[in-house]
LOKOLPA-529197 format. One line per field, with one value per residue: x, y, z of N, C-alpha, C in turn; residue in one letter; residue number from 0. Coordinates in steps of 0.001 Angstrom, whole numbers, plus 500000, padded with zeros to 6 digits. Example, Ala and Ser with C-alpha at 12.3 -4.5 7.8 and 13.67 -1.06 7.14 Angstrom:
n_xx: 513190, 512850
n_yy: 494310, 497750
n_zz: 507800, 507080
ca_xx: 512300, 513670
ca_yy: 495500, 498940
ca_zz: 507800, 507140
c_xx: 513200, 512900
c_yy: 496700, 500030
c_zz: 507800, 507870
resn: A, S
resi: 0, 1
% end
This chain:
n_xx: 500817, 501947, 503762, 502072, 500895, 503177, 503744, 501493, 501890, 504262, 503392, 501535, 503272, 504664, 502659, 502105, 504540, 504581, 502493, 503385, 504216, 502052, 498751, 496643, 495405, 495568, 493656, 495400, 497729, 496713, 496088, 498667, 499836, 498197, 498796, 501479, 501128, 499930, 501746, 504444, 504167, 502555, 499816, 496234, 493889, 491663, 492540, 494784, 493550, 491958, 493934, 495144, 492990, 492615, 495028, 494768, 492584, 493585, 495768, 494567, 494281, 493223, 491283, 490926, 488978, 486985, 486205, 485143, 482857, 481372, 480978, 479249, 476778, 476396, 476291, 474005, 472094, 472447, 471863, 469247, 466160, 466578, 469276, 471090, 473682, 474255, 476444, 477130, 476507, 478254, 480739, 480526, 480488, 483080, 484555, 483710, 484711, 487470, 487638, 486931, 489140, 491008, 491964, 494143, 494280, 494646, 492502, 491819, 492449, 490572, 488213, 488532, 488402, 485797, 484370, 485066, 483813, 481174, 480877, 481311, 479044, 476919, 475911, 474886, 475943, 474365, 473039, 474401, 474951, 475041, 474497, 473450, 475121, 477229, 479847, 481436, 481692, 482940, 485458, 486843, 489673, 491053, 493525, 496621, 495815, 496340, 495309, 494491, 496895, 497725, 498908, 499090, 497039, 498133, 499069, 498560, 501295, 502704
n_yy: 498807, 501236, 501568, 502067, 504470, 506042, 506091, 507489, 509959, 510735, 510937, 512988, 515115, 515146, 515953, 518490, 519715, 519613, 521324, 523708, 526010, 526609, 527702, 526404, 523336, 521319, 518856, 517004, 517322, 516568, 513888, 512903, 513222, 511484, 509052, 508846, 508607, 506130, 504392, 505040, 505352, 503332, 503466, 503077, 503923, 505470, 506393, 507894, 509895, 511064, 512112, 513927, 515735, 516621, 517964, 519907, 521377, 522275, 523867, 525747, 525193, 525195, 522854, 521575, 519671, 519915, 522565, 522382, 520845, 522658, 524585, 523303, 523451, 526208, 526711, 525248, 526864, 529259, 528335, 527391, 525648, 524977, 524649, 526405, 528708, 532109, 534542, 536596, 535455, 533323, 534628, 535688, 533288, 532370, 534316, 533777, 531183, 531696, 533177, 531212, 529636, 531048, 533279, 532655, 531860, 532867, 534909, 533584, 530885, 530353, 530645, 528518, 526328, 526569, 526190, 523533, 522273, 522881, 521413, 518798, 518415, 518749, 521336, 524129, 526753, 529888, 531554, 534607, 538109, 540071, 538372, 536224, 534002, 531297, 531828, 533194, 531370, 529208, 530244, 530150, 528993, 528310, 529495, 528356, 526448, 525263, 523021, 521350, 520575, 518931, 519983, 521721, 524559, 527983, 529866, 532764, 534465, 532205
n_zz: 500000, 500741, 498712, 496564, 497413, 497403, 494664, 493812, 495063, 493825, 491164, 491458, 492090, 489693, 487873, 488908, 488405, 485593, 485065, 485905, 484425, 482829, 482522, 481328, 480243, 477570, 475656, 474493, 476042, 478511, 477972, 477501, 480040, 481536, 480285, 481034, 483799, 483959, 482612, 483537, 486320, 487135, 487755, 488115, 485516, 486426, 488916, 488173, 486622, 488592, 490316, 488571, 488105, 490700, 491239, 489258, 490201, 492661, 491856, 490296, 487555, 484231, 482475, 479300, 478501, 480472, 480067, 477511, 478058, 479573, 477619, 475857, 477179, 477163, 474399, 473816, 475000, 473516, 470929, 470843, 469955, 467277, 467124, 465973, 465613, 465774, 464222, 465983, 468505, 468373, 468477, 471037, 472461, 471914, 473271, 475872, 476126, 476055, 478387, 480290, 479945, 481242, 479967, 478412, 475773, 472335, 470224, 467812, 468372, 470371, 468887, 467070, 468795, 469842, 467492, 466965, 469153, 468496, 466101, 466992, 468490, 466839, 466193, 464197, 462014, 461804, 459009, 457717, 456964, 453879, 451698, 452967, 453833, 455088, 455228, 457069, 459088, 457872, 457352, 459709, 461245, 458938, 458024, 458567, 460510, 463651, 464970, 462948, 462012, 463967, 466205, 469349, 470030, 469758, 472646, 474645, 475963, 476704
ca_xx: 500000, 502807, 504343, 501046, 500811, 504396, 503558, 500494, 502518, 505222, 502624, 500988, 504374, 504956, 501612, 502331, 505702, 504181, 501550, 504007, 504315, 500893, 497473, 495644, 495828, 494813, 493321, 496588, 498604, 496054, 496265, 500067, 500045, 497524, 499597, 502652, 500680, 499654, 502941, 505617, 503907, 501794, 498529, 495023, 493443, 490774, 493358, 495603, 492665, 491592, 495074, 495297, 491933, 492885, 496101, 494218, 491754, 494447, 496652, 493745, 494659, 492040, 491369, 490141, 487827, 485953, 485729, 484282, 481572, 480654, 480595, 478077, 475593, 476260, 475847, 472603, 471308, 472548, 471331, 467813, 465674, 467142, 470713, 471829, 474389, 474528, 477828, 477279, 476532, 479492, 481828, 480349, 480903, 484542, 485050, 483450, 485680, 488761, 487527, 486998, 490515, 491881, 492510, 495437, 494216, 494400, 491125, 491654, 492449, 489275, 487203, 488734, 487924, 484337, 483907, 485212, 482743, 479935, 480821, 481194, 477718, 475952, 475364, 475130, 476090, 473243, 473437, 474518, 475514, 474216, 474086, 473004, 475991, 477919, 481265, 482100, 481975, 483884, 486794, 487480, 490657, 491664, 494908, 497576, 495071, 497244, 494682, 494488, 498253, 497991, 499643, 498180, 496846, 499012, 498518, 499171, 502219, 503296
ca_yy: 500000, 502420, 501701, 502702, 505866, 506691, 506321, 508536, 511223, 511081, 511371, 514294, 516059, 515195, 516769, 519865, 520215, 519797, 522439, 524857, 527191, 526762, 527731, 525736, 521986, 520855, 517435, 516207, 517351, 515751, 512492, 512554, 513078, 510264, 507931, 508759, 508108, 504697, 503662, 505290, 505273, 502109, 503785, 502772, 505118, 506301, 507020, 508905, 511011, 511714, 512898, 515048, 516712, 517177, 518951, 521005, 522213, 522898, 524844, 526598, 524844, 524986, 521622, 521768, 518762, 520504, 523785, 521941, 520428, 523885, 525270, 522632, 524026, 527585, 526635, 524822, 528066, 530182, 527749, 527146, 524361, 524710, 524405, 527272, 529758, 533296, 535010, 537373, 534512, 532557, 535461, 535712, 531979, 532328, 535153, 533025, 530070, 532260, 533512, 529965, 529136, 531937, 534314, 532218, 531583, 534020, 534905, 532553, 529570, 530215, 530409, 527159, 525357, 526645, 525556, 522086, 521851, 522944, 520310, 517540, 518333, 518944, 522682, 524689, 528209, 530595, 532381, 536021, 538986, 540548, 537255, 535150, 532838, 530825, 531989, 533624, 530160, 528399, 530847, 529932, 527925, 527980, 529950, 527742, 525853, 524426, 521758, 520506, 520076, 518030, 520677, 522466, 525939, 528933, 530537, 534063, 534555, 530917
ca_zz: 500000, 500785, 497385, 495735, 497861, 496932, 493227, 493673, 495444, 492772, 490003, 491798, 491909, 488259, 487246, 489358, 487669, 484193, 484995, 486552, 483564, 481948, 483240, 480517, 479905, 476404, 475682, 474175, 477209, 479539, 477571, 477718, 481481, 481977, 479794, 481909, 485096, 483844, 482193, 484379, 487750, 487393, 488360, 487366, 484793, 487247, 489953, 487504, 486268, 489844, 490776, 487641, 488373, 492026, 491069, 488451, 491068, 493668, 491219, 489438, 486191, 483400, 481692, 478080, 478484, 481327, 479414, 476411, 478630, 479923, 476378, 475285, 477815, 476673, 473003, 473853, 475327, 472389, 469700, 470899, 469451, 465959, 467303, 465057, 466339, 464960, 464284, 467221, 469629, 468247, 468988, 472495, 472960, 471847, 474372, 477104, 476146, 476436, 479807, 481056, 479831, 481994, 479095, 477891, 474339, 471481, 469721, 466777, 469028, 471043, 467846, 466548, 469783, 469889, 466257, 467160, 470063, 467722, 465146, 467740, 469084, 465762, 466081, 462878, 461961, 461189, 457874, 458071, 455946, 452769, 450856, 453851, 453690, 456290, 454954, 458302, 459863, 457114, 457399, 461015, 461303, 457641, 457895, 459491, 461609, 464430, 465348, 461759, 461878, 465083, 467255, 470210, 469599, 470442, 473799, 474906, 477079, 477088
c_xx: 500859, 503483, 503365, 500884, 502019, 504266, 502555, 501084, 503515, 504499, 502009, 502056, 504726, 503941, 501790, 503496, 505354, 503278, 502134, 503953, 503121, 499592, 496361, 496194, 494961, 494537, 494543, 497568, 498034, 496260, 497704, 500363, 499390, 498280, 500838, 502273, 500447, 500943, 504113, 505384, 503054, 500446, 497380, 494564, 492564, 491553, 494190, 494756, 492249, 492707, 495259, 494253, 492109, 493957, 495591, 493379, 492614, 495285, 495918, 494134, 493389, 492263, 490402, 488880, 486678, 485364, 484796, 482907, 480736, 480164, 479390, 476790, 475342, 475749, 474403, 471690, 471298, 471830, 469839, 467439, 466309, 468633, 471555, 472402, 474662, 475989, 478076, 477383, 477798, 480672, 481742, 480833, 482426, 485156, 484841, 484451, 487043, 488754, 487611, 488400, 491504, 492522, 493840, 495452, 494114, 493001, 490885, 491605, 491122, 488178, 487320, 488168, 486412, 483756, 483979, 484107, 481402, 479812, 480670, 479778, 476601, 475194, 475688, 475255, 474871, 473787, 473450, 475061, 474539, 473659, 473635, 473818, 476557, 479436, 482044, 482517, 483026, 485312, 487544, 488414, 491322, 493140, 495787, 496911, 495969, 496627, 494628, 495864, 498637, 498806, 498634, 498139, 497762, 498304, 499247, 500095, 502831, 504500
c_yy: 501254, 502660, 502405, 504176, 506660, 507025, 507450, 509907, 511677, 511586, 512749, 515378, 516240, 516088, 518233, 520493, 520487, 521015, 523732, 526124, 527383, 526725, 526968, 524382, 521472, 519357, 516573, 516191, 516506, 514267, 512040, 512334, 511799, 509017, 507733, 508199, 506612, 503925, 503824, 505012, 504070, 502344, 503306, 504051, 506048, 507059, 508154, 510121, 511785, 512606, 514121, 516127, 517370, 518262, 520159, 521938, 522961, 524033, 525797, 526442, 524558, 523754, 521739, 520907, 519323, 521766, 523426, 521527, 521652, 524612, 524611, 523217, 525454, 527585, 526147, 526015, 529027, 529646, 527522, 525789, 523986, 524419, 525182, 528430, 530920, 533701, 535763, 536439, 533648, 533342, 535590, 534397, 531849, 533159, 534450, 531881, 530582, 532656, 532282, 529367, 530052, 533020, 533941, 531981, 532878, 533857, 533785, 531158, 529327, 529939, 528990, 526130, 525391, 525985, 524030, 521550, 521863, 521740, 518961, 517334, 518722, 520275, 523185, 526194, 528801, 531454, 533846, 536802, 539320, 539392, 536039, 533866, 532451, 530944, 532380, 532412, 529294, 528926, 530541, 528740, 527577, 528304, 529306, 527153, 524910, 523083, 520810, 519892, 519130, 518659, 521347, 523914, 526875, 529566, 531857, 533959, 533241, 530602
c_zz: 500000, 499437, 496440, 496116, 497395, 495444, 493003, 494017, 494382, 491534, 490247, 491630, 490446, 487533, 487640, 488600, 486207, 484030, 485540, 485707, 482637, 482752, 482524, 480080, 478756, 476531, 475420, 475347, 478342, 479237, 477823, 479202, 482016, 481511, 480652, 483273, 485077, 483569, 483168, 485858, 488129, 488053, 487481, 486660, 485630, 488318, 489339, 487141, 487521, 490375, 489890, 487915, 489736, 491959, 490287, 489318, 492087, 493091, 490275, 487965, 485402, 482521, 480516, 478061, 479328, 480700, 478260, 476921, 479018, 478674, 475724, 475872, 477321, 475232, 472915, 474090, 474139, 471150, 469685, 470336, 468114, 465970, 466291, 465843, 465384, 465127, 465588, 468429, 469584, 468814, 470513, 473106, 472952, 472973, 475715, 477234, 476605, 477911, 480688, 481030, 480544, 481152, 478466, 476392, 473557, 470868, 468716, 467394, 469740, 470019, 467283, 467517, 469923, 468637, 466377, 468069, 469333, 466800, 465846, 468267, 468121, 465834, 464682, 462984, 461272, 460051, 458285, 456885, 454835, 451936, 451658, 453656, 455052, 456125, 456203, 459125, 459172, 457169, 458685, 460940, 459996, 457574, 458954, 460711, 462409, 464803, 464149, 461541, 463005, 466192, 468157, 469741, 470376, 471621, 473977, 476099, 477497, 476246
resn: M, S, N, E, N, N, A, Q, Q, R, F, S, G, Y, V, E, L, A, A, L, D, R, P, F, L, S, K, S, E, E, R, R, L, L, E, D, G, I, A, R, F, G, L, D, P, E, V, A, R, G, I, L, L, S, V, A, Q, R, K, D, L, R, V, E, R, D, I, D, A, R, M, R, A, I, L, D, R, F, G, G, K, G, R, K, I, S, K, K, K, F, M, E, A, A, A, I, Y, N, G, L, A, G, G, T, L, D, E, E, A, A, R, I, R, V, K, R, V, M, E, E, N, E, F, R, A, R, R, A, G, L, F, L, S, R, R, W, Y, G, K, I, G, R, K, G, D, P, E, A, L, G, Q, S, A, P, T, R, G, A
resi: 0, 1, 2, 3, 4, 5, 6, 7, 8, 9, 10, 11, 12, 13, 14, 15, 16, 17, 18, 19, 20, 21, 22, 23, 24, 25, 26, 27, 28, 29, 30, 31, 32, 33, 34, 35, 36, 37, 38, 39, 40, 41, 42, 43, 44, 45, 46, 47, 48, 49, 50, 51, 52, 53, 54, 55, 56, 57, 58, 59, 60, 61, 62, 63, 64, 65, 66, 67, 68, 69, 70, 71, 72, 73, 74, 75, 76, 77, 78, 79, 80, 81, 82, 83, 84, 85, 86, 87, 88, 89, 90, 91, 92, 93, 94, 95, 96, 97, 98, 99, 100, 101, 102, 103, 104, 105, 106, 107, 108, 109, 110, 111, 112, 113, 114, 115, 116, 117, 118, 119, 120, 121, 122, 123, 124, 125, 126, 127, 128, 129, 130, 131, 132, 133, 134, 135, 136, 137, 138, 139, 140, 141, 142, 143, 144, 145, 146, 147, 148, 149, 150, 151, 152, 153, 154, 155, 156, 157
% end
């Protein structure tokens, strides 16, 4: 039992060290930390996740997976029965996402992540503009999209 407690304490220190210089933990970083907890420290997946979330709460670390869950509720409210999000509400949602992430994301990264949450949950963009198109939505993430390249999105000040 003491060996297991030792592994848990070491993993907790490892997560604290990994989160030392970043206030936001992306899904890929969370997955990497959980893989390390399971492989390096021999922890069960549930125990490793519990320790990670405990450290995140103690160190005021924002976890992308939790922010995405909160955004689904916000988008449900903004989209109504038709599940269509206007450009104005989308921009508000991106600002809220950045606020929930502690202001660490740049505007484009926040918009990309809100768009991803919309697509994962089958929300649609409402038509807008003179020609009633969805071009405003299609443009999000086109230029050097870091998530399309498999990298994490840029953060401010990191």
